[in-house]
N, C-alpha and C positions, 0 to 999 in steps of 0.2 A: 395886342389890342390896347388901345389908348382910351383914357377917360381923363377928366379934369376934376380937380378939387374945387368945390364951390363954397359958398358961405358956410361958416362954422365948421369947416374941415370935412364936409360930407363928400363922399365919392359914390358914384353909381357903378355898381358891379354889372358888367354887360350881361344881357339876358342869356346868352349862350352859356356863360359860366354859371349863372344862377341855376339854370336848368340842369346842367351837368352835375352840380354838387347839391342839388335839391335845397337851395337857399330860398327861403320865403320870408315874407314880412314877419318880423319877430325872431328870426333865427339869430342866435348869438354867434359872434365871431371872436376868435382869439388872435391877437396880433403878436407876431414873433419878430423881434428886431435882432438880426444876426448877420454878420459879414457884410455890413453896409446895405442890407436889403430888408424890406418889410414883407413879411408873409402874412396872409390872412387865411385862417383856418376856420371853417364853419364848425360850430359845436352842434353836431346832429346826433340823433339816436344811434346811427351807424357808427359814428366815431366813439361814442360812449361804450357801445357794445364791443367794438373792436379792441378797446383799451381797458375793458372791465378787468379789475384785479391788478392792473399794472402798478398801482400805488399801494396795494395791500391795505386798503382802508376798511376792509370788512363790510363793504356796501355802504358805508357812511357817505362817501362822496356822491354815489349814485342817488342815495336818499335825499341829500341836500339839493342836488340838481333837479330832482323831481319836485321837491317842495318849492323851489324857486320858479319852476315852470308853472306850477299851480297858481302862484301869486301873480304871475304875468298874465295869465288867461282870465283873471277876475276883473 
């Protein structure tokens, strides 16, 4: 799939990809720059749940993410 970078570096994620990965308005994404490639990973509830405990933050990371989400919805 192809897309173009437009003004201010914005890129449209094709709808088929947005639907597959449940990316909606306001979904945060994480950029990974490795091996001369850019990967875009959506930060979704599923990703957080799947990686819960991986950083051994005793829930502090999850708590911080939830607080950030609350701020965004206001």
